[in-house]
C-alpha positions in Angstrom: 23.2 -6.8 -33.5 22.0 -10.3 -32.8 21.2 -11.1 -29.2 19.7 -14.1 -27.3 17.6 -13.6 -24.2 16.9 -16.4 -21.6 14.2 -16.3 -19.1 13.2 -18.9 -16.4 10.3 -17.6 -14.3 9.0 -18.3 -10.9 6.5 -20.8 -12.4 9.4 -23.2 -12.8 8.0 -24.5 -16.0 11.2 -24.2 -18.1 13.5 -21.9 -20.0 12.4 -19.5 -22.7 15.0 -18.6 -25.3 14.6 -15.9 -27.8 16.8 -14.5 -30.6 16.3 -11.0 -31.8 18.0 -8.3 -33.8 18.2 -5.0 -32.0 20.1 -1.8 -31.4 18.9 -1.7 -27.8 16.8 1.3 -28.6 14.1 1.6 -31.2 14.9 -1.3 -33.5 13.5 -4.7 -32.5 13.1 -7.7 -34.9 12.3 -11.0 -33.3 13.8 -13.9 -35.2 13.3 -17.2 -33.4 11.9 -18.6 -30.1 12.3 -21.9 -28.3 10.8 -23.2 -25.1 12.9 -25.7 -23.1 10.6 -27.4 -20.5 11.9 -28.6 -17.2 11.6 -32.2 -16.5 9.7 -33.1 -13.4 13.0 -34.0 -11.7 14.6 -30.6 -12.6 11.5 -28.8 -11.5 11.6 -30.6 -8.1 15.3 -29.8 -7.7 14.7 -26.0 -8.4 11.7 -26.0 -6.2 13.8 -27.5 -3.3 16.4 -24.7 -3.9 13.7 -22.1 -3.7 12.3 -23.5 -0.5 15.9 -23.7 0.9 16.6 -20.1 0.0 13.7 -19.0 2.2 15.8 -19.9 5.2 18.6 -17.5 4.3 19.1 -14.0 5.6 21.3 -13.3 2.7 22.5 -15.3 -0.4 25.2 -17.8 0.5 26.7 -21.1 -0.2 24.6 -24.3 0.0 25.0 -27.7 -1.6 21.2 -28.0 -2.5 21.3 -24.5 -4.2 24.7 -25.0 -5.9 23.4 -28.3 -7.4 20.3 -26.6 -8.7 22.3 -23.7 -10.2 24.5 -26.1 -12.1 21.5 -28.0 -13.4 19.8 -24.8 -14.4 22.9 -23.5 -16.2 23.1 -26.8 -18.2 19.5 -26.5 -19.3 20.0 -22.9 -20.3 23.0 -23.8 -22.4 21.0 -26.5 -24.1 18.3 -24.0 -24.8 20.8 -21.7 -26.5 22.3 -24.4 -28.6 18.8 -25.6 -29.7 17.8 -22.0 -30.5 20.8 -21.5 -32.7 20.1 -24.7 -34.5 16.5 -23.8 -35.0 17.4 -20.4 -36.4 20.5 -21.8 -38.4 22.6 -19.1 -36.8 26.3 -19.6 -35.8 27.3 -18.7 -32.3 30.0 -16.4 -33.6 27.4 -14.2 -35.2 25.6 -13.5 -31.9 26.9 -10.5 -29.9 25.6 -11.4 -26.5 23.3 -13.6 -24.4 21.1 -12.0 -21.7 20.9 -14.6 -18.9 18.4 -13.8 -16.3 18.9 -16.9 -14.2 16.4 -18.7 -12.0 15.1 -16.5 -9.2 15.0 -18.4 -5.9 14.4 -15.4 -3.6 13.6 -11.8 -4.0 14.0 -9.6 -0.9 14.7 -6.0 -1.9 13.3 -5.0 1.6 16.4 -6.7 3.0 18.7 -5.3 0.3 19.1 -8.4 -1.9 17.8 -10.5 -4.6 19.0 -14.0 -5.7 19.0 -15.4 -9.2 21.1 -18.6 -9.5 23.1 -19.2 -12.6 26.8 -18.8 -13.5 27.2 -16.3 -16.3 30.9 -17.2 -16.8 30.1 -20.9 -17.1 27.3 -20.2 -19.6 29.6 -18.0 -21.7 32.2 -20.8 -21.9 29.6 -23.4 -22.6 28.0 -21.6 -25.5 30.9 -19.5 -26.9 29.0 -16.2 -26.7 29.5 -13.3 -24.3 26.9 -13.3 -21.5 25.3 -10.6 -19.5 23.8 -11.9 -16.2 22.9 -10.7 -12.7 20.6 -7.9 -14.0 19.0 -7.1 -10.7 21.6 -6.8 -8.0 23.0 -3.4 -8.9 19.5 -1.9 -8.9 18.7 -3.3 -5.4 22.1 -2.2 -4.1 21.2 1.4 -5.3 17.9 1.2 -3.3 15.7 0.0 -6.1 13.2 -3.0 -6.2 15.2 -4.8 -8.8 11.9 -5.5 -10.6 10.2 -5.3 -12.9 12.9 -4.8 -15.5 10.9 -5.4 -18.7 9.3 -2.0 -18.9 12.0 -0.5 -21.1 11.4 -3.3 -23.6 7.6 -2.9 -23.4 8.1 0.8 -24.2 10.1 -0.1 -27.3 7.3 -2.5 -28.4 4.4 0.0 -28.0 6.3 3.1 -29.3 4.0 3.3 -32.3 0.7 2.8 -30.4 -1.5 5.6 -29.1 -1.2 5.9 -25.4 -1.5 5.6 -22.6 -0.9 1.8 -23.0 -0.5 -0.7 -20.3 1.2 -4.1 -20.7 0.3 -6.7 -18.1 2.6 -9.7 -17.7 0.9 -12.7 -16.1 3.7 -15.0 -15.0 4.1 -16.6 -11.6 3.8 -13.0 -10.2 2.0 -10.3 -12.3 3.5 -6.9 -13.1 2.2 -4.0 -15.1 4.0 -1.4 -17.3 2.3 1.9 -18.0 3.6 3.9 -21.0 2.1 7.4 -21.1 1.5 9.4 -24.2 4.4 11.7 -23.2 6.7 8.7 -22.6 6.1 8.4 -18.9 7.2 5.0 -17.7 5.7 3.4 -14.6 5.8 -0.2 -13.6 5.4 -2.4 -10.6 4.3 -5.9 -9.5 0.5 -6.1 -9.0 0.2 -9.4 -7.1 0.2 -13.1 -7.7 -0.7 -14.2 -11.2 -0.4 -17.9 -12.0 1.8 -18.8 -9.0 -0.9 -19.4 -6.4 -3.2 -21.0 -8.9 -0.5 -23.5 -10.1 0.3 -24.3 -6.5 -3.4 -24.9 -5.6 -4.1 -27.0 -8.7 -1.1 -29.2 -8.2 -1.9 -29.7 -4.5 -5.6 -30.5 -5.2 -5.5 -32.3 -8.5 -1.9 -33.2 -9.3 -2.0 -31.2 -12.5 0.6 -28.5 -13.0 -1.8 -25.7 -13.9 -5.4 -24.9 -14.6 -5.5 -25.4 -18.4 -7.5 -22.6 -20.0 -9.0 -21.8 -16.6 -11.4 -24.7 -16.9 -11.3 -25.7 -13.3 -11.9 -22.2 -12.0 -14.7 -21.8 -14.6 -16.6 -24.6 -12.8 -16.1 -23.1 -9.4 -17.7 -20.4 -7.2 -15.7 -17.5 -5.9 -15.7 -17.4 -2.1 -16.1 -13.7 -1.4 -15.2 -14.0 2.3 -11.8 -15.7 1.4 -11.3 -13.2 -1.4 -11.9 -10.2 0.9 -9.5 -11.6 3.5 -6.7 -12.0 0.9 -7.3 -8.5 -0.4 -7.1 -7.1 3.1 -3.3 -6.7 2.8 -1.5 -3.3 3.2 0.8 -4.2 0.4 -1.9 -3.3 -2.1 -2.1 0.2 -0.7 1.6 0.9 -1.0 2.6 3.5 -3.6 4.7 2.0 -6.4 7.4 1.2 -7.3 7.0 -2.1 -5.5 7.8 -5.8 -6.1 7.0 -9.3 -4.8 8.5 -12.6 -4.3 6.3 -15.6 -5.2 6.4 -16.8 -1.6 4.9 -13.5 -0.3 1.4 -15.0 -0.7 0.2 -18.5 0.0 -2.8 -20.8 -0.8 -3.6 -21.2 2.9 -6.6 -18.9 3.0 -8.3 -21.2 0.4 -7.8 -24.3 2.3 -11.2 -26.1 2.9 -12.7 -25.0 -0.4 -13.3 -27.5 -3.1 -10.7 -27.8 -5.9 -12.9 -25.8 -8.3 -14.0 -23.1 -5.8 -10.4 -22.6 -4.6 -9.2 -22.2 -8.2 -12.0 -19.7 -8.9 -11.2 -17.7 -5.8 -7.5 -17.5 -6.4 -8.1 -16.6 -10.0 -10.5 -13.8 -8.8 -7.7 -12.7 -6.5 -5.3 -12.2 -9.4 -8.0 -10.2 -11.2 -8.9 -8.1 -8.2 -5.2 -7.2 -7.6 -4.9 -6.1 -11.2 -7.9 -3.8 -10.7 -6.4 -2.4 -7.6 -3.2 -1.7 -9.4 -4.9 0.5 -12.0 -5.7 2.9 -9.2 -2.0 3.6 -8.9 -1.6 4.7 -12.5 -1.8 8.4 -13.5 -4.5 7.7 -16.0 -6.6 4.8 -17.2 -4.9 3.0 -20.1 -6.7 3.1 -23.5 -5.8 -0.6 -23.9 -4.5 -3.3 -21.7 -2.2 -5.8 -23.5 -1.6 -9.1 -21.8 1.6 -11.3 -22.1 2.8 -14.3 -20.2 1.3 -17.7 -19.6 -1.8 -16.2 -17.9 -3.0 -15.0 -21.2 -4.0 -18.5 -22.1 -6.3 -18.7 -19.0 -9.7 -17.6 -20.5 -11.3 -17.5 -17.0 -8.6 -15.2 -15.7 -8.9 -12.8 -18.6 -12.6 -12.6 -18.3 -12.3 -11.9 -14.6 -9.8 -9.1 -15.3 -12.0 -7.6 -17.9 -15.0 -7.6 -15.5 -13.1 -6.1 -12.6 -11.3 -3.4 -14.6 -13.9 -2.5 -17.2 -11.2 -2.7 -19.8 -10.9 -4.6 -23.0 -8.2 -7.1 -22.6 -6.1 -7.8 -25.7 -3.5 -10.7 -25.7 -0.2 -9.4 -27.2 -0.4 -12.0 -29.8 -3.2 -10.0 -31.5 -0.5 -7.4 -32.3 1.7 -10.0 -33.9 4.0 -10.4 -30.8 4.8 -13.8 -29.4 3.4 -13.5 -25.8 5.5 -16.4 -24.7 8.7 -14.9 -25.9 8.4 -11.3 -24.6 10.3 -11.7 -21.3 13.2 -13.6 -23.0 13.3 -11.0 -25.8 13.5 -8.4 -23.2 16.6 -9.7 -21.6 18.2 -10.0 -25.0 17.3 -6.3 -25.5 18.6 -5.3 -22.1 21.9 -7.2 -22.7 22.5 -5.1 -25.8 21.7 -1.9 -23.7 24.3 -3.1 -21.2 26.9 -3.4 -24.0 26.0 0.2 -25.0 26.0 1.6 -21.5 22.2 2.4 -21.7 20.0 2.3 -18.6 17.6 -0.6 -17.9 15.9 0.6 -14.7 14.4 3.9 -13.8 12.9 5.8 -10.9 9.4 5.1 -12.2 10.0 1.4 -12.6 12.1 0.1 -9.8 12.5 3.2 -7.6 16.2 3.7 -8.2 17.3 7.3 -7.7 18.3 7.8 -11.3 18.3 5.8 -14.5 21.0 3.1 -14.3 22.3 0.2 -16.4 22.7 -3.2 -14.9 24.1 -6.7 -15.5 27.6 -8.2 -15.3 29.4 -8.9 -18.6 31.3 -12.2 -19.0 33.4 -12.7 -22.2 33.0 -15.8 -24.3 36.6 -16.9 -23.5 
């Protein structure tokens, strides 16, 4: 069936929309992809909602967050309409939209995770059934609620010799390990672009370190790096997950803009290397997706610290910008078919379970 997936990550850069044809199992055919960037005003409003959410003990009602949720839903609807137009596909021919929503807080240690976005409103706006709220059932069952993409990663690498690891470098980094016998293990590894973006914006006014150029001109402060790595979270046995706010740029304060960027980039690379120690075997290849794959300095540092050859997913013909959105389209189809999306080895749930709430197009 045809399905659309929507993803807006913690980098707050915009909405990714992907159209695929899939059976929710072994068949995946990407058809079209569209990126809908957030305007600066929207990004600021969503950032304010994220900051506001940090003050909550549990998700609740709030005018700032409600306004951001309405704004985010409208932009997601716009992305769906634009994607359908690009692909010349009628909404009536699409079975389902997988709507991740915008994460404003992720606290599985407290028994909750919070993605703003109204699935019913989106279904009414685009005229397509919507599956949203993918993570809450997993967290309620004792899981981490993240990462959820591993089942889609497994479908993508099914014809590759294993073990294979897929590293997603978004605001937070996560890794999926697919063993030769089908073993599926996944967890967050640490910050990816999130800290670097925050640093670069604070120090230079730019939104990100394009290509890793700023970091390439800096020097890694090993003392600061060691202090950041001295965190018991990295020793925890997976499954485990993070919120973007779990780490800050404060340890790098006082460094030059270039040295801070280099140190925070090295931190991402070092945490990926530490993550490999939690895998049952070294992967024969490390495939990299997400925005971080465009950062040449980051990829070089990861290669140096892991001793692995790093291969952007685009080299396999995949669209590395689209994979997360495609994954939520895939999982929405699995929800329609009653198939699981999270597993003991990926989120820590006691048994494989499906997830997501279905809203009809009416």
